[in-house]
C-alpha positions in Angstrom: -19.0 0.5 -9.8 -15.6 2.0 -10.7 -13.4 0.6 -13.2 -10.5 0.1 -10.8 -12.6 -1.9 -8.5 -13.7 -4.2 -11.5 -10.1 -4.8 -12.2 -9.9 -5.8 -8.8 -12.7 -8.0 -8.5 -12.0 -9.8 -12.2 -8.1 -10.3 -11.2 -9.3 -11.5 -7.8 -11.9 -14.3 -9.8 -9.1 -15.3 -12.0 -6.7 -15.7 -9.2 -9.2 -18.0 -7.5 -9.6 -19.8 -10.6 -5.8 -20.3 -11.1 -5.0 -21.2 -7.3 -6.6 -24.7 -7.7 -3.6 -27.3 -6.7 -3.9 -30.4 -8.7 -0.8 -31.7 -6.6 -1.3 -32.8 -3.1 1.2 -32.5 -0.5 1.7 -34.4 2.8 1.1 -32.4 6.3 4.6 -32.9 7.2 7.9 -30.4 6.8 9.0 -32.0 3.6 4.9 -31.4 2.1 4.8 -28.1 3.6 7.9 -26.6 2.5 6.9 -28.1 -1.2 3.5 -26.7 -1.2 5.0 -23.2 -0.2 7.4 -23.2 -2.6 5.2 -24.1 -5.6 2.7 -21.7 -4.4 4.7 -18.9 -5.0 6.3 -20.3 -7.7 3.2 -20.4 -9.8 1.3 -17.6 -8.5 3.6 -14.7 -7.1 4.1 -11.8 -9.6 7.4 -9.7 -8.5 10.2 -12.6 -9.4 11.7 -10.4 -12.0 11.3 -7.4 -10.6 13.1 -8.7 -7.2 15.7 -10.4 -9.3 15.1 -13.4 -7.3 16.3 -17.0 -8.4 13.4 -19.0 -7.1 15.0 -22.4 -8.1 18.3 -21.4 -6.3 16.5 -20.5 -3.2 14.8 -23.8 -3.4 17.9 -25.8 -3.5 19.3 -23.8 -0.6 16.5 -24.1 1.7 15.3 -27.7 1.0 18.5 -28.4 2.8 17.3 -27.2 6.0 14.2 -29.3 5.9 14.3 -32.3 8.1 11.3 -34.8 9.2 12.1 -34.6 13.0 11.9 -30.7 13.0 9.4 -28.7 15.1 6.8 -26.5 14.3 8.8 -23.5 15.5 11.8 -24.8 13.2 9.7 -25.3 10.2 8.0 -21.7 10.4 11.5 -20.2 10.9 12.9 -21.8 7.6 9.4 -21.3 5.7 9.8 -17.4 6.9 13.4 -17.2 5.7 12.5 -18.5 2.5 9.8 -16.3 1.5 11.4 -13.3 3.2 14.2 -13.7 0.2 11.2 -11.9 -2.0 11.7 -8.6 0.1 7.9 -8.1 -0.1 6.1 -6.5 2.5 3.0 -7.9 0.9 4.4 -11.6 1.4 3.3 -13.0 5.2 3.4 -16.6 6.6 0.8 -16.6 9.4 0.6 -19.6 11.7 -1.3 -19.8 15.2 1.8 -18.5 17.2 3.5 -16.0 14.8 3.5 -14.0 11.3 6.4 -14.1 9.1 6.9 -10.4 8.0 9.4 -8.2 5.7 9.2 -4.9 7.3 12.7 -3.2 6.0 11.1 -1.4 3.6 10.4 1.1 6.5 12.3 0.0 9.4 15.5 0.7 7.5 14.4 4.4 7.0 13.7 7.3 9.2 10.0 7.6 10.3 9.5 11.4 9.3 6.3 11.5 11.6 6.1 12.2 15.2 2.5 11.3 17.0 3.2 14.0 19.5 3.6 16.6 16.8 0.7 15.6 15.1 -1.0 16.3 18.4 0.2 19.2 18.4 -1.5 20.4 15.2 -4.8 18.5 15.9 -5.1 19.6 19.2 -8.3 18.5 20.9 -11.0 20.4 18.9 -10.6 18.1 15.8 -13.6 16.9 14.0 -13.7 13.2 13.2 -15.8 11.7 10.2 -14.9 7.8 10.0 -11.0 7.2 9.8 -10.4 10.9 9.1 -9.8 13.7 11.7 -9.7 16.9 10.2 -9.6 20.6 11.1 -8.6 24.3 10.1 -5.2 25.5 10.6 -4.6 29.2 12.1 -3.2 30.3 8.5 -6.6 29.4 6.9 -5.0 25.8 5.5 -7.2 22.8 5.6 -5.6 19.9 7.3 -6.9 15.8 6.9 -5.2 13.1 9.0 -6.0 9.6 7.4 -3.7 7.0 8.9 -5.5 4.1 7.4 -7.6 2.6 4.7 -8.6 0.1 6.5 -12.2 1.0 7.3 -14.3 2.5 4.6 -15.6 6.2 4.5 -18.9 7.3 3.1 -19.5 9.6 0.1 -21.8 11.6 2.9 -18.8 11.8 5.2 -16.3 13.0 2.5 -18.9 15.5 1.5 -19.4 16.8 4.9 -15.5 17.1 5.5 -14.7 18.8 2.3 -17.8 21.4 2.9 -16.6 22.4 6.2 -12.9 22.6 5.0 -14.3 24.7 1.5 -13.5 28.0 3.1 -9.7 27.3 3.6 -7.4 28.4 1.2 -5.4 25.1 0.4 -5.6 21.7 1.7 -3.1 19.3 3.6 -3.9 15.1 3.5 -1.4 13.6 5.9 -1.2 10.1 4.9 2.3 9.3 6.8 2.3 5.9 8.5 -0.9 4.8 6.3 -0.2 0.9 5.5 -2.9 0.7 3.1 -6.2 -1.2 3.7 -9.4 -0.8 1.2 -8.5 0.1 -2.4 -11.7 1.1 -2.9 -11.6 3.9 0.0 -8.5 5.1 -1.4 -10.0 5.5 -4.7 -13.4 7.2 -3.2 -11.0 9.8 -1.8 -8.9 10.6 -4.7 -12.0 11.0 -6.8 -12.7 14.2 -5.0 -9.6 15.7 -6.6 -10.4 15.5 -10.4 -13.3 16.9 -12.3 -12.7 14.5 -15.1 -11.8 10.9 -15.8 -8.1 10.4 -15.8 -5.5 7.2 -16.6 -4.0 6.8 -13.3 -2.2 3.5 -14.3 -2.3 0.0 -15.5 -3.0 -3.5 -13.8 -2.0 -7.2 -15.0 -2.9 -10.6 -13.6 -1.2 -13.8 -14.0 -2.3 -15.7 -17.0 -0.3 -19.2 -16.5 2.4 -20.6 -14.2 5.5 -19.0 -15.5 7.1 -16.2 -13.9 6.2 -13.8 -16.7 2.8 -15.3 -17.6 1.2 -12.0 -17.3 -2.3 -10.4 -19.3 -1.8 -7.5 -21.2 -1.8 -4.4 -19.0 -5.3 -3.0 -18.6 -5.8 0.6 -17.7 -6.8 1.9 -14.2 -9.0 5.0 -14.9 -10.1 7.2 -12.0 -13.6 8.8 -12.5 -14.8 12.1 -10.7 -17.0 11.9 -7.8 -20.5 13.0 -8.0 -20.1 14.5 -4.6 -18.4 17.5 -3.3 -15.1 17.9 -5.3 -12.1 20.0 -3.8 -10.9 22.7 -6.7 -7.8 24.2 -4.9 -4.2 23.4 -4.2 -3.5 20.2 -2.3 -0.4 18.8 -0.6 -0.3 15.2 0.4 2.0 14.1 3.1 4.3 10.8 2.6 7.0 8.8 4.3 8.0 5.3 4.0 5.3 3.6 5.9 2.8 4.6 3.1 2.2 1.3 1.6 -0.4 -0.6 -0.6 -3.6 1.1 -1.1 -1.8 4.3 0.5 0.6 3.8 -2.2 -1.9 3.6 -4.7 -4.0 7.0 -3.4 -0.5 8.7 -4.1 -0.2 7.3 -7.2 -3.9 8.4 -8.2 -3.5 12.0 -6.9 -0.2 12.6 -8.6 -2.4 12.2 -11.7 -4.7 15.0 -10.3 -4.2 18.6 -11.0 -3.2 21.1 -8.2 -1.9 18.3 -6.0 1.8 18.5 -4.8 3.6 15.3 -2.6 5.3 16.4 0.0 7.9 14.1 2.6 9.6 10.9 2.0 9.5 8.3 -0.7 6.6 5.8 -0.2 7.1 2.2 1.0 5.4 0.6 -2.4 3.7 -2.5 -2.1 2.4 -2.5 -5.8 1.1 -6.0 -5.9 -2.6 -6.9 -5.3 -2.5 -9.3 -2.5 -3.7 -13.0 -2.5 -3.8 -15.7 0.1 -3.5 -19.6 -0.2 -3.1 -22.4 2.9 -0.6 -25.0 3.3 -1.5 -28.5 4.4 -0.8 -27.6 7.9 -3.5 -24.8 8.1 -0.9 -22.0 7.9 -1.6 -19.3 5.2 0.4 -17.6 3.0 -0.3 -14.3 1.6 1.7 -12.9 -1.6 1.8 -10.2 -4.1 -0.3 -11.7 -7.2 -1.6 -8.6 -9.6 1.3 -6.0 -10.5 0.3 -2.6 -11.0 1.9 0.3 -12.6 1.7 4.0 -12.5 0.6 5.8 -15.7 3.8 5.9 -17.5 4.2 2.4 -17.2 6.3 2.2 -14.5 6.3 -0.5 -11.5 5.5 1.5 -7.8 6.5 -1.8 -6.1 9.5 -0.1 -4.8 7.7 3.3 -3.8 6.8 6.9 -5.2 9.1 9.6 -5.2 7.4 12.6 -4.1 7.6 15.9 -5.8 9.3 17.5 -2.7 11.8 15.3 -0.3 11.5 16.7 2.9 12.5 15.1 6.2 11.6 15.7 9.5 14.6 17.6 11.4 15.6 17.2 14.9 16.0 21.0 15.0 11.8 21.6 14.2 11.4 18.4 16.5 12.7 20.2 19.6 10.7 23.4 18.4 7.6 21.5 18.6 7.3 21.8 14.4 6.7 19.0 12.1 8.8 20.2 9.1 7.0 18.5 6.6 4.0 20.1 7.5 5.4 23.5 7.6 7.2 23.1 4.1 3.7 22.0 2.5 2.1 25.3 4.4 4.9 27.3 3.0 4.6 25.8 -0.5 0.5 25.9 -0.6 0.8 29.8 0.5 3.2 30.4 -2.3 
């Protein structure tokens, strides 16, 4: 079991122990409001980074709670309250809706086009679990990995990299990858280093205070025992690269021969945890902050080595600006 994943399990166990609520709240608008505010107050990890005065938020939204309000009205108030945190990992789940904060990518250019990707992939690409891949006509390998939601086997990765081994370089396109399984991100990144390397740090909450955290524990990436890539690599990113995919970019930037091309990632550097309100609604929130190898938070995203946007002119010509920039970079 990898050190990064052990840290994840350890943090989860600690959170489970810390998430037992001593107070009981009534299943009414006031009780659900108080329960949600307290869960976030004691367990959310980015209050300082978001510069949010959570006590002031309580005062402002408490005035909107009424004993006669409907479920829909209560949901909207609670959704607006947690929306103050501006965190893509914070969601409120009811049977009829999901509260979400998506401005981390909706306020920016998408920098990806399915129609263009289909032109590059064609119809004869290969598929291995969640990976689509092929050799481009300039002998550069191309991997399209749009989600880490489902895992991938070491045998799959061996076969993919063995097939692409004759290529002079490799493009890994994770644009619009919203994350998923952190193990999958780590397993893929482990194919691009020949030695164990420091890739970042993680903390966990140790108390109910907003700044009650453990010392930073190292995240170390160990090389895979399978096929490892030794040639240049370009990782393509946009604002919808989030959560585990954001971590993947963080790992890859520590690996040799890797260049990141595209837009800044969307961030999402807090391992999410869930808790339940008296009425059965579920809240998900960032609980364990993670940092890059220099100790910087990546919650707000990671800047690429080469900042490139998809242009309208290239789109009309059937060219993906970011892919073409990466190809030129890898050839040189």
